[in-house]
N, C-alpha and C positions, 0 to 999 in steps of 0.2 A: 844390335847384332842380328844379322839375318843369315849368316853363313854358319851352319852347324859344324863345319869342318875347321873353323878358325881356331888356331892355337894361341892361347894367351901366353905371353912372354913376361919374364920378371920385370922388364923395364916398362911395360905398358901401364898406363894410368887408367883405372876403371872407376866409373862413377855410377851411382844409382840415385835418381831424383836429385842430381846435383851434389850428392854427398860422396866423397872419395871412399872407395872400399880398399881394404888392405888384403893382400894375398898371403895365404898360409904357405909356409915353406917346410916341406919335409914332415915326417911323422913327429908326434909329440909324446912325451913320456912324463908322468908325474908320480911322485911318491906321496901317499896320503896316510896319515896316522888316523885310522878310522875310529871314531868314538862309538860307544855303545848307543844303540837306538837308531842306527842308520843301516840301510841295506846297500849291498854292492850293486844291485840292479840299477840300471839307468832310468827305469820307468816303473814306478810302483804306486798304484793309487791309494794304498793303505798305509805306507810308511815313507818317511823322508829318505832320500837317497844320498849317496856320497857326492853326487854332482853339486849339491848345495855348497860344498866347500871350495869348488873350483871356479875362480873368477876368469872364465874363458868365454870368448864370444861364441865359440862353437863347441861348448862342453858336451852338448847332446850327441856329438860324434864320437865321444870317448867311451870306452868300456873298461871294466875291471878285468885284469889278468888274474883270474882266480876269484875266490869268494871267501868272505868271513861272515859268519852268522850275525844276525841283528844284535845279539847280546854279547858279541865278541869285539874286542878292541885290537888294533894292531896295524901293521903295514899292509896297504893295498896299493898295487901298481895299476895306474890308469894310463891308457894309451889309445891311439887311433891306428896303431900298427898291428893289423891282424896276424901277419906272419910271425912277428916277434912274440905276440901274446900266445900263439899256438906253440911256439918252441919252448916257452917256459912253463906252460900248463899241461901240455900233453904228456901222459904217463910214458909214452914210448921214448921221450927225450930225457928221461931220468933226471929231472931238475929237482934236487933235494930241497925240502922245506924244513924250517926249524920253528917250533912253537914253544913259547914259554907259558906254562900253565900254573895257576895257583888253585890248589884243591881245598875243599872244605874238610876232607878226611885224609888221613895219612895213606900213602900208597903201600899196598901189601908187598912183602919181601919178594914174592915171585912175579910181580907185575912186569918187570923189565924182561924177564925170560919169556913171558907170554907175548909181549910186544915183538920180541925177536922172532917168534914163530908166526905172528899174525894173530889178530883177534877178531872175534865175531861181534859185529855191531848190530844193534837192535834193528830188526826188520830187513837185514841184509842177508842174502843167500851165501855169498862168498866171504872168506876171511880177508882181512886187509893185507896189504903187502907187509913183509917184515919191516920193523922199524926199530930204531934205537931209542930207548928211554933212559934218560939220565936224571937221577934225583939230585937236585942242586943243594937243597937244604931240607932237613927233616925237622918237624916241630920238636921242641924240648919236651921231655916227659914231665907230666904233672905230678 
């Protein structure tokens, strides 16, 4: 190929060193149940990344729409669609998220009220946005 203005069409056959190449069509979206011990970053020299679980020829072009901590498990959405990723992660688009959490200690009775007002996180200047906290089950009294 010598013409940089050439447009590749879907019906074109492309080879490199005699090997046929396949063309990717459209953006890709994946749902991944992230296990503990992996980071959502696509490149981390110190920790294994979620890309390990994706058997994709160009997985390095994907990114996580949002993040879960290394010790957190749950749904991670992976995509190469930057606009879609921005729509579901940007706070101005108000995409609600739900987290199911197991705690070591019981939740205080006033915790749901505190969440409704916003809470102060460690090393953060501002309160979180108001949130709904629903206790699904409480441990039985001993």
